[in-house]
C-alpha positions as CSV (number, residue, x, y, z in Angstrom):
1,X,-3.8,-0.1,-22.9
2,X,-3.5,3.6,-21.2
3,X,-4.8,3.5,-17.2
4,X,-3.3,6.3,-15.3
5,X,-2.6,4.9,-11.7
6,X,0.6,3.7,-10.2
7,X,2.2,0.6,-10.8
8,X,2.2,-1.4,-7.5
9,X,5.1,-3.7,-7.4
10,X,7.3,-1.4,-5.4
11,X,4.9,-1.1,-2.4
12,X,4.1,-5.0,-3.0
13,X,7.1,-6.2,-3.0
14,X,8.6,-3.8,-0.3
15,X,5.9,-5.2,2.1
16,X,7.0,-8.4,1.4
17,X,10.7,-7.7,1.9
18,X,9.6,-6.3,5.3
19,X,8.0,-9.9,6.3
20,X,10.9,-11.9,5.1
21,X,13.3,-9.9,7.2
22,X,11.0,-10.1,10.4
23,X,10.9,-13.1,12.9
24,X,8.3,-16.0,11.2
25,X,4.9,-15.7,11.5
26,X,4.0,-19.2,11.6
27,X,1.7,-21.6,9.9
28,X,-1.8,-21.4,8.4
29,X,-4.2,-23.2,9.7
30,X,-5.8,-25.4,7.2
31,X,-8.9,-23.9,5.1
32,X,-11.0,-27.1,6.0
33,X,-11.2,-25.9,9.3
34,X,-14.0,-22.9,7.6
35,X,-15.4,-25.2,5.1
36,X,-19.4,-23.7,5.5
37,X,-20.3,-22.5,2.6
38,X,-22.3,-19.0,3.0
39,X,-21.0,-17.0,-0.1
40,X,-24.3,-16.2,-1.3
41,X,-25.8,-15.2,2.2
42,X,-26.2,-11.9,3.5
43,X,-27.8,-11.0,7.2
44,X,-31.5,-9.7,6.5
45,X,-30.7,-6.2,7.7
46,X,-34.0,-4.4,9.3
47,X,-34.5,-0.7,8.9
48,X,-32.2,1.4,11.0
49,X,-30.3,-1.1,12.1
50,X,-26.2,-0.8,12.0
51,X,-24.3,-2.0,8.4
52,X,-21.7,-4.1,10.0
53,X,-17.6,-4.1,8.3
54,X,-15.0,-5.6,9.7
55,X,-11.5,-4.2,9.7
56,X,-8.5,-6.6,10.0
57,X,-5.0,-5.6,10.7
58,X,-1.8,-7.4,11.7
59,X,-1.2,-4.5,14.5
60,X,0.4,-6.4,16.2
61,X,3.2,-8.5,14.1
62,X,6.8,-9.4,14.2
63,X,7.7,-6.0,12.1
64,X,6.6,-4.5,15.3
65,X,5.6,-0.7,16.5
66,X,2.6,0.6,14.5
67,X,3.8,-0.5,11.2
68,X,0.6,-1.6,10.0
69,X,-2.0,0.2,12.0
70,X,-2.2,3.8,9.5
71,X,-5.2,2.2,6.9
72,X,-7.4,0.8,10.1
73,X,-6.8,4.0,12.0
74,X,-7.7,6.8,8.5
75,X,-10.8,4.1,8.2
76,X,-11.8,4.3,11.6
77,X,-11.6,7.8,12.0
78,X,-14.1,8.1,8.5
79,X,-16.8,5.9,9.9
80,X,-16.7,8.0,13.1
81,X,-17.1,10.7,11.2
82,X,-19.9,9.5,9.1
83,X,-21.9,8.4,11.7
84,X,-22.0,11.2,13.4
85,X,-23.5,13.0,10.2
86,X,-26.3,10.1,10.4
87,X,-24.5,7.2,9.1
88,X,-26.1,5.3,5.3
89,X,-29.3,6.1,4.7
90,X,-30.4,6.4,9.0
91,X,-28.1,3.5,9.5
92,X,-24.9,3.4,11.8
93,X,-22.0,1.5,10.7
94,X,-21.0,-0.7,12.9
95,X,-17.0,-1.2,12.9
96,X,-15.5,-4.6,14.1
97,X,-11.9,-4.3,14.4
98,X,-9.7,-7.5,14.4
99,X,-5.7,-7.7,15.1
100,X,-4.4,-11.2,13.1
101,X,-0.9,-10.4,15.1
102,X,0.7,-10.6,11.6
103,X,0.2,-14.5,11.2
104,X,-1.1,-16.6,9.0
105,X,-2.9,-18.6,11.8
106,X,-4.2,-15.5,13.1
107,X,-5.4,-14.0,9.7
108,X,-7.7,-17.1,9.4
109,X,-8.7,-16.7,12.7
110,X,-9.7,-13.3,12.3
111,X,-11.8,-14.2,9.0
112,X,-13.2,-17.0,10.3
113,X,-14.5,-14.4,13.5
114,X,-15.2,-11.6,11.0
115,X,-17.1,-13.4,8.0
116,X,-18.7,-16.8,9.6
117,X,-19.3,-15.5,13.0
118,X,-20.6,-12.2,12.8
119,X,-21.6,-11.6,9.3
120,X,-19.8,-8.6,8.7
121,X,-21.0,-6.9,5.0
122,X,-18.0,-6.5,3.9
123,X,-13.7,-6.0,5.0
124,X,-12.1,-2.1,4.9
125,X,-8.9,-1.0,4.4
126,X,-7.5,-4.9,5.3
127,X,-3.3,-4.6,6.2
128,X,-2.6,-8.0,6.8
129,X,1.2,-9.5,6.4
130,X,0.1,-12.5,6.0
131,X,-3.0,-12.3,4.2
132,X,-4.0,-16.2,4.5
133,X,-7.4,-16.7,4.9
134,X,-7.6,-14.3,1.4
135,X,-9.6,-17.7,-0.1
136,X,-11.9,-17.8,2.4
137,X,-13.4,-14.3,1.8
138,X,-13.6,-14.6,-1.4
139,X,-15.2,-18.1,-1.5
140,X,-17.7,-16.0,0.4
141,X,-18.1,-13.3,-1.7
142,X,-17.6,-11.1,1.2
143,X,-16.4,-7.5,-0.9
144,X,-12.9,-6.8,0.6
145,X,-12.4,-3.4,-0.6
146,X,-9.7,-0.9,0.0
147,X,-7.1,-2.9,0.7
148,X,-3.1,-2.8,1.0
149,X,-1.5,-5.2,-1.8
150,X,1.2,-6.7,0.7
151,X,0.7,-10.2,-1.1
152,X,-0.9,-11.2,-3.8
153,X,-3.9,-12.2,-2.7
154,X,-5.8,-9.0,-4.5
155,X,-4.2,-10.0,-8.0
156,X,-5.5,-13.7,-7.5
157,X,-8.8,-13.7,-5.6
158,X,-12.1,-12.4,-7.1
159,X,-14.1,-10.2,-4.9
160,X,-10.5,-8.5,-3.4
161,X,-10.2,-4.9,-4.4
162,X,-7.0,-3.4,-3.8
163,X,-6.7,0.0,-2.9
164,X,-4.7,0.6,-6.7
165,X,-7.0,-1.7,-8.4
166,X,-5.8,-5.1,-10.3
167,X,-5.8,-5.6,-14.2
168,X,-5.0,-9.3,-13.5
169,X,-7.5,-12.3,-14.2
170,X,-8.3,-12.2,-10.5
171,X,-9.4,-15.9,-10.9
172,X,-7.6,-17.8,-8.3
173,X,-3.9,-18.6,-9.4
174,X,-1.6,-15.4,-8.9
175,X,-1.6,-12.2,-11.9
176,X,-0.5,-14.2,-15.0
177,X,1.0,-17.7,-14.9
178,X,2.3,-16.7,-11.3
179,X,4.0,-13.4,-12.3
180,X,3.3,-10.2,-11.7
181,X,4.6,-6.3,-13.4
182,X,5.4,-3.5,-12.3
183,X,6.5,-0.4,-14.2
184,X,9.7,1.9,-14.2
185,X,7.8,5.3,-14.0
186,X,9.8,6.4,-10.5
187,X,12.9,5.9,-12.5
188,X,11.4,7.6,-15.6
189,X,10.0,10.7,-13.1
190,X,13.9,11.1,-11.6
191,X,15.5,11.2,-15.2
192,X,13.4,13.3,-17.2
193,X,12.4,15.3,-14.0
194,X,15.8,15.3,-12.2
195,X,18.4,14.7,-15.0
196,X,19.6,11.3,-12.7
197,X,21.6,9.4,-14.3
198,X,23.5,7.0,-11.8
199,X,21.8,4.8,-9.6
200,X,22.2,3.1,-6.3
201,X,20.6,0.2,-5.0
202,X,21.4,-0.9,-1.0
203,X,20.3,-4.4,-0.1
204,X,21.3,-7.3,2.9
205,X,22.6,-10.4,1.8
206,X,19.8,-12.1,2.6
207,X,17.2,-13.9,-0.4
208,X,14.2,-11.3,-0.2
209,X,16.1,-8.2,0.3
210,X,18.5,-9.2,-3.0
211,X,15.6,-10.4,-4.8
212,X,13.9,-6.7,-4.3
213,X,17.2,-5.3,-4.9
214,X,17.4,-7.1,-8.3
215,X,13.6,-5.7,-9.4
216,X,14.9,-2.2,-9.2
217,X,17.9,-2.7,-10.7
218,X,16.5,-4.4,-13.9
219,X,13.7,-1.5,-13.8
220,X,16.5,0.9,-13.6
221,X,18.3,-0.5,-16.2
222,X,14.9,-0.6,-18.5
223,X,15.5,3.5,-18.3
224,X,18.6,3.5,-19.0
225,X,20.5,4.8,-15.6
226,X,24.0,2.9,-14.8
227,X,23.2,0.8,-11.6
228,X,25.6,0.4,-8.5
229,X,25.0,-2.4,-6.1
230,X,25.7,-2.7,-2.8
231,X,25.4,-5.2,-0.3
232,X,25.5,-5.2,3.4
233,X,25.6,-8.2,6.1
234,X,22.4,-8.3,8.1
235,X,24.3,-9.2,11.0
236,X,26.7,-6.4,10.9
237,X,25.8,-3.9,7.8
238,X,28.4,-1.9,7.7
239,X,26.7,1.2,6.2
240,X,29.4,3.5,6.2
241,X,31.7,1.6,3.6
242,X,28.6,1.8,1.5
243,X,28.1,5.2,1.5
244,X,32.1,6.3,1.0
245,X,31.0,4.2,-2.1
246,X,28.4,6.2,-3.0
247,X,29.8,9.4,-2.5
248,X,32.8,7.9,-4.9
249,X,31.6,6.8,-7.5
250,X,28.9,10.0,-7.5
251,X,25.2,8.2,-7.4
252,X,22.2,10.5,-8.1
253,X,19.7,8.4,-6.5
254,X,19.1,5.8,-3.6
255,X,17.1,3.0,-3.5
256,X,16.9,0.8,-1.0
257,X,15.9,-3.2,0.3
258,X,16.5,-2.5,3.8
259,X,13.8,-2.6,6.9
260,X,13.5,1.0,8.4
261,X,16.0,0.8,11.0
262,X,18.6,0.2,8.2
263,X,17.1,2.9,6.5
264,X,17.9,5.6,9.1
265,X,21.6,4.1,10.1
266,X,22.1,4.5,6.1
267,X,21.3,8.0,6.1
268,X,23.5,8.5,8.8
269,X,26.1,7.1,7.5
270,X,25.8,9.2,4.7
271,X,25.4,12.7,6.5
272,X,29.1,11.6,8.1
273,X,30.9,11.1,4.4
274,X,29.2,13.7,2.8
275,X,27.8,11.7,0.3
276,X,24.9,14.1,-1.3
277,X,22.3,12.9,-3.4
278,X,19.6,14.4,-5.6
279,X,17.0,11.5,-4.0
280,X,17.3,9.0,-1.2
281,X,14.0,7.2,-2.6
282,X,11.1,5.8,-0.4
283,X,7.7,4.5,-0.5
284,X,4.0,5.1,0.9
285,X,5.3,3.2,3.8
286,X,7.3,5.7,5.1
287,X,5.8,8.8,3.7
288,X,4.7,9.7,7.8
289,X,5.0,12.5,10.1
290,X,7.5,10.7,12.1
291,X,10.0,11.8,9.3
292,X,12.2,14.1,12.0
293,X,12.0,11.6,14.9
294,X,13.2,8.3,12.5
295,X,15.4,10.4,10.8
296,X,16.7,12.9,13.6
297,X,20.8,12.5,13.0
298,X,20.6,12.6,9.4
299,X,19.5,16.5,8.6
300,X,21.2,16.2,4.8
301,X,19.8,12.6,4.2
302,X,16.8,13.8,5.7
303,X,15.9,16.6,3.3
304,X,16.8,14.6,0.6
305,X,13.6,11.9,1.1
306,X,11.7,11.6,-1.8
307,X,8.4,9.4,-1.8
308,X,6.1,8.4,-4.6
309,X,2.9,6.6,-4.9
310,X,-0.7,6.7,-6.2
311,X,-2.7,8.5,-3.3
312,X,-2.9,12.3,-3.0
313,X,-0.6,13.6,-0.6
314,X,-2.0,14.0,3.0
315,X,-0.2,17.2,3.8
316,X,-2.0,19.2,0.5
317,X,-4.8,20.5,2.8
318,X,-5.7,23.1,0.0
319,X,-7.6,19.8,-1.8
320,X,-11.4,19.9,-0.1
321,X,-10.8,15.8,0.4
322,X,-7.5,15.5,2.1
323,X,-8.9,19.0,4.1
324,X,-11.7,16.7,5.2
325,X,-9.5,14.0,6.3
326,X,-6.9,16.5,8.2
327,X,-9.3,17.8,9.9
328,X,-11.0,14.4,11.0
329,X,-7.9,13.4,12.4
330,X,-6.1,16.4,13.7
331,X,-6.3,14.3,17.3
332,X,-3.8,11.9,16.0
333,X,-0.6,12.2,17.1
334,X,0.8,11.5,13.7
335,X,-0.3,11.7,10.0
336,X,0.9,9.0,7.4
337,X,-0.2,8.5,3.7
338,X,-1.6,5.0,4.8
339,X,-4.0,7.0,7.1
340,X,-5.6,9.0,4.1
341,X,-5.5,5.2,1.9
342,X,-7.2,3.8,4.7
343,X,-9.8,7.0,4.8
344,X,-10.3,6.6,1.4
345,X,-11.1,3.0,1.5
346,X,-13.7,3.4,3.7
347,X,-15.4,6.4,1.8
348,X,-15.3,3.6,-1.2
349,X,-17.5,1.6,0.9
350,X,-19.4,4.4,1.9
351,X,-20.4,5.1,-1.7
352,X,-21.2,1.5,-2.8
353,X,-23.4,0.8,-0.1
354,X,-25.1,4.5,-0.8
355,X,-25.8,3.8,-3.9
356,X,-27.6,0.5,-2.7
357,X,-29.8,1.7,-0.5
358,X,-32.7,1.9,-2.7
359,X,-32.6,-1.6,-3.3
360,X,-30.8,-3.0,-0.5
361,X,-27.4,-3.5,0.9
362,X,-26.4,-6.3,0.4
363,X,-22.9,-8.0,0.2
364,X,-23.2,-9.0,-4.0
365,X,-24.5,-5.1,-4.8
366,X,-21.3,-3.7,-2.9
367,X,-19.2,-5.9,-4.4
368,X,-21.0,-5.2,-8.1
369,X,-20.8,-1.3,-7.5
370,X,-16.8,-2.0,-6.7
371,X,-15.7,-4.7,-9.6
372,X,-17.2,-2.0,-12.0
373,X,-15.2,0.7,-10.6
374,X,-13.3,2.5,-13.6
375,X,-12.0,5.5,-12.5
376,X,-12.8,5.9,-9.3
377,X,-10.7,8.4,-7.1
378,X,-12.4,8.4,-3.8
379,X,-13.2,12.4,-4.4
380,X,-9.6,12.9,-5.6
381,X,-7.7,11.4,-3.1
382,X,-6.4,8.5,-4.9
383,X,-5.5,8.1,-8.9
384,X,-8.0,6.7,-11.1
385,X,-8.3,2.6,-10.1
386,X,-10.4,0.2,-11.9
387,X,-10.4,-3.7,-11.9
388,X,-11.1,-4.8,-15.7
389,X,-8.8,-7.9,-16.3
390,X,-6.5,-8.2,-19.2
391,X,-6.0,-12.0,-20.7
392,X,-2.5,-11.2,-21.4
393,X,-0.2,-9.3,-18.8
394,X,0.6,-5.8,-20.1
395,X,3.7,-4.9,-22.0
396,X,3.2,-1.1,-21.4
397,X,1.5,1.1,-19.3
398,X,0.3,4.6,-19.2
399,X,1.1,5.2,-15.5
400,X,0.6,8.3,-13.3
401,X,2.7,8.6,-10.1
402,X,2.6,11.2,-6.4
403,X,5.2,12.7,-5.6
404,X,6.3,14.7,-2.3
405,X,10.0,15.1,-0.7
406,X,10.5,15.9,2.5
407,X,11.6,19.4,3.8
408,X,12.4,20.4,7.2
409,X,9.5,23.0,8.6
410,X,7.3,22.1,5.5
411,X,6.9,18.3,5.8
412,X,6.0,16.4,2.5
413,X,5.7,19.3,-0.3
414,X,4.1,17.7,-3.0
415,X,6.0,17.9,-6.7
416,X,3.4,18.7,-9.3
417,X,-0.1,17.4,-10.0
418,X,0.1,13.6,-9.6
419,X,-2.5,13.1,-12.3
420,X,-0.2,14.9,-14.8
421,X,2.4,13.3,-13.8
422,X,2.3,10.0,-16.1
423,X,4.6,8.4,-18.2
424,X,4.4,5.7,-20.8
425,X,6.9,2.9,-19.2
426,X,7.4,-0.8,-20.0
427,X,6.2,-3.4,-17.4
428,X,8.7,-5.6,-15.8
429,X,8.4,-9.0,-14.6
430,X,8.3,-10.0,-10.9
431,X,7.5,-13.3,-8.8
432,X,5.6,-12.2,-5.5
């Protein structure tokens, strides 16, 4: 099946890795605590009354900092601008925020508060470290639009719509028989466009980190790379020894299964020993304007940073949809790709609600619009997405990707057209 969108394996597993490498997030509240069934009910809306949406974010979490707030900030900026321009069919969008603290308990509480008590029409740009309340959202038939697929919820439940789309059956069971599939397009890109043949994968001696590293290794080997595996102690990592070995073995690319702090230390060690590579490859979570601060001690490695994803580079202000996003967020201290994706999620909800204005803006109407999305791009911000379920897992897929590299003085520089950087690649199975 030809479907020009970015495989989500790297993003989903990398985010799950952050969870596993951080402190414990607490247990989930039993779902029986929230058994009252409001599935078919959407609160009656009088003409001119606000349209209420919810945004659940792990704003405070064991990962720390502002790791998960980008989508929230982008979505809120979109709704602020929309309201300033009159809202949807003359109705303002009332945004209700909920911080779940990065725990399953907190997430269930947010779902209960927004869905059961405040009766939001939809959730938008959900970014939850532990989406424990996902099944409750699905049972209530509340459309969750443009969420970040940190776990497997968006490939498990109906009415939940990842920002990247999904072809999984979404029948209450994860993927296909408990497995998800990710493509090898990132590895194919560097092989075809930059002649890369040797790739290193750096991980901690910790189960989640090692598991993610094995996924990367399988994908690289499927593309014919010589793979160098490097593992460091989680408590006392010796990144300098890793960097020296990367230099000696002539690695073209470096992928990692370590946290942001570890990445910065690895880059510093690579600069210290003179390990120069074609690309130090990262993902959409680290596609931010904070690179100069995060990698301040490693200028060579910093300028070898590449990011891949499935949305248009937030620096590409020559594109009208990106320019609108940047104009509306010019007061933010930093910018990131996750902010742009949150903005796209809010636009997606708005397009759905606008299409329902004449017949009635209800949960069911909005859900139907998003569910039948076929090639939706949020005005060119996203690679085309769809939610057509496949009975069998894909063996191959035509997959496109957005690519950018960091350059001091220029920021993230787009590398080609994301709608034309496409490959027919095998799909590698993994268990989330």
